[in-house]
C-alpha positions in Angstrom: 53.5 157.6 131.2 56.6 158.0 133.3 60.0 158.7 131.9 63.2 157.9 133.7 66.2 159.8 132.5 69.7 158.5 133.4 73.0 160.3 132.7 75.9 158.1 131.5 78.4 156.9 134.1 81.9 158.5 134.4 83.9 158.2 131.2 87.5 158.9 130.2 88.7 162.5 130.5 87.2 164.5 127.6 90.2 166.9 127.2 92.8 164.1 127.3 90.7 162.1 124.8 90.5 165.1 122.5 94.3 165.9 122.9 95.0 162.3 121.8 93.1 163.1 118.6 90.3 160.6 119.4 86.6 161.1 118.5 84.4 162.0 121.5 81.7 159.7 120.0 83.8 156.6 121.0 84.9 157.8 124.5 84.1 154.8 126.8 83.3 154.5 130.4 86.3 154.1 132.7 86.4 150.8 134.7 85.5 152.6 137.9 82.6 154.3 136.2 81.3 150.9 135.0 81.6 149.5 138.5 79.8 152.5 140.1 77.0 152.3 137.5 76.4 148.6 138.2 75.9 149.5 141.9 73.7 152.5 140.9 71.6 150.4 138.6 70.9 148.0 141.4 69.5 151.1 143.2 67.4 151.9 140.2 66.0 148.4 140.2 64.8 149.0 143.8 63.2 152.3 142.8 61.4 151.4 139.6 60.2 148.3 137.9 61.4 147.2 134.5 60.7 149.9 131.8 58.6 149.0 128.8 61.2 150.5 126.6 64.8 151.7 127.0 66.6 154.1 124.7 70.1 155.5 124.6 72.2 158.1 122.9 74.4 156.4 120.3 77.6 157.7 121.9 79.6 154.8 123.3 79.6 155.9 127.0 75.8 156.2 126.9 75.4 152.8 125.2 77.6 151.2 127.8 75.7 152.8 130.6 72.4 151.6 129.0 73.7 148.1 128.8 74.4 148.1 132.6 70.9 149.5 133.2 69.3 146.9 130.9 71.0 144.1 132.8 70.1 145.4 136.2 66.4 146.0 135.2 66.2 142.8 133.2 65.1 144.4 130.0 66.2 144.0 126.3 69.1 146.1 125.0 68.4 149.8 124.5 67.4 151.3 121.2 69.9 153.9 120.0 68.2 157.2 119.2 69.8 160.3 117.6 67.2 162.3 119.5 69.3 161.6 122.6 72.6 162.9 121.1 74.0 166.0 122.8 72.6 169.1 121.2 69.4 167.5 119.9 66.3 169.6 120.4 64.1 168.3 123.2 61.2 168.0 120.8 63.2 165.3 118.9 62.3 162.7 121.6 58.5 163.2 121.2 58.0 160.7 118.3 59.7 158.0 120.4 57.7 158.9 123.5 54.5 158.9 121.5 55.3 155.5 119.9 55.3 154.2 123.5 52.2 156.0 124.6 50.6 152.9 126.2 53.7 152.3 128.3 53.7 152.8 132.0 57.4 153.5 132.2 60.1 154.2 129.6 63.7 155.1 130.2 66.4 157.0 128.3 70.2 157.3 128.8 72.0 160.3 127.7 74.3 163.3 128.5 74.3 166.7 130.2 73.4 169.4 129.5 71.0 167.7 127.0 69.1 165.7 129.6 68.6 168.8 131.8 67.3 170.7 128.8 65.0 167.8 127.9 63.6 167.5 131.4 63.2 171.3 131.7 61.3 171.4 128.5 59.0 168.5 129.5 58.4 170.0 132.9 58.2 173.7 132.3 58.1 174.2 128.5 61.6 175.8 128.3 64.7 174.1 127.1 67.0 176.3 129.2 68.0 173.7 131.8 67.1 174.4 135.4 68.2 171.0 136.6 71.2 168.8 135.9 71.9 165.1 136.5 75.2 164.1 137.9 77.1 161.3 136.1 75.2 158.0 136.8 72.3 159.9 138.4 68.7 159.7 137.4 65.3 161.4 137.6 61.7 160.3 137.1 59.1 162.4 135.3 55.4 161.8 135.1 54.4 162.9 131.6 50.7 162.1 131.9 48.8 160.7 129.1 50.2 163.0 126.4 53.9 163.7 126.6 54.9 167.2 125.5 56.2 170.6 126.3 55.4 171.6 129.8 53.2 168.6 130.5 55.4 166.8 133.0 55.9 166.7 136.8 59.2 165.8 138.5 58.7 162.8 140.8 62.3 162.4 142.0 65.9 163.1 141.2 68.8 161.2 142.7 72.5 161.2 142.4 74.6 158.2 141.6 75.9 158.0 145.2 72.3 157.8 146.5 71.5 155.1 144.0 74.5 153.1 145.0 73.5 153.3 148.7 70.0 152.1 147.7 71.4 149.2 145.8 73.4 147.8 148.7 
């Protein structure tokens, strides 16, 4: 099984959002972030086929990013998973991965530093992140037949700008 991790696109300023007394859970993508993600998602479409399953953090900016990715890859809407919320332990995604064991490719949209910790745990068995995705960036992991701690191999990691160039 391969797992593609995608970081959400640029959203509104976190500090300004908090200063206005708004809940970070509902902080949306900015229009420019949405546009850039549409271009990046076209690049993803050139790199990978349609995933067998797509999941997202339930936070609005991740859901909006997953919607853009789903349209570009021509797949159904993403399943919202608490396991992709910031701060969730990497192990929390294992039940979802195991539920899709026969899949060739699955994809998940989330946040940093959570995605970096998840990837690091899947690759090296440690949740202390040694890689980080830029907003709108992605990476592809080969998890083999049995996803778990330290079982993966990094196939590629690309920034949003690289994906946008691929999508042109």
